[in-house]
N, C-alpha and C positions, 0 to 999 in steps of 0.2 A: 504494500500500500504506500509506503514511504517513497519507494522508487517511482511508482506510477505517478504520485503527486508531484514529485520533483521533475519528472519528465514533462508533465503538463505545464508546470511553472516555467520550465526552460522554453516551452513553446509560446510563452507570453500570457498564460492564464494567471490571474491573481491567486494568492494562496487559498483563499476561501472558495473561489470558483474551481480550482484544481481539486480541492478536497471533495466538493460536491460531485464533480465529474467522476472521481474515483469511487466514491461511495455509491452513487447511482448505478455505475457500471457493474460493480461487484454485486450490489443488491439485486439488480435485474437478473444476473446470471444465476444467483442463488435461488431467487423466486421461481425461475423457470425450471431449474433442477428439482426443486421441492414439489412443484405442481405436477410433474409428470414422473411416471415410473419407467423412465427410459434411461439407458446408459449414457454416460457423459459423452462418449464418442459420437453417438447418434445425435445428441443434442447439438454438439459443436458442429457437426456436418450440416445440420438443418439451418443453423444461423450463419454459416460461412458462405458468403456469396463468391462465385467464381470471379477472381481478380479484384475482390473487394478489400476493404481495410482489414477485416479480421484475418483473411487469408494471408495478407502481406505481413501482418504482425506475427502470425503463427509461423510463417517461414523463417522469420528472424529467430524465434525461439528454437525452432528445430535446428537451424544452422549453428546455433551457439550451444547446443547440448542442454537445453533447459530440462528435458525429461531426466537426464542423468543427474543434474544438480538437485532436482527435487528428490529423487530416489536416495541419493547420497545424504541429503539433509535429513530425511526421515529416518534412515538407518542410524545416522550419527546421533540424532536426538533419542532414539530408542535405546541405543547403547549407553548413552549418558544417563538416561533414566534408570537403567538397570544398575549402573555403577552407583548412582546416588542412593537407590533403594538398598543396595548391598551395604554401602557405608552406613546408612541409617540403621540397618538391622544390627550391625556390629555395635554401634553406639547404644542402641536401646537394650541390648542384651547384657551389657556390662553392669 
């Protein structure tokens, strides 16, 4: 969200406008996903117009390895949670 807002501000949006843009964009995506019992891939395909803005943005994500970054971040967070839990267990049992 921070990066999205910063990018919008770099394009000339005021801070408040950029924040609204980000929140409305994310809220719309979440509302659509919650309203339908459809996989995320299918939803993305339905809202992605050929040669449109979403397709262009997704191409950047794909070219820069966004999927790998997300997977690595989730695994790292899980591993850290396990380590913290283990550390807490040791402290609590003393």
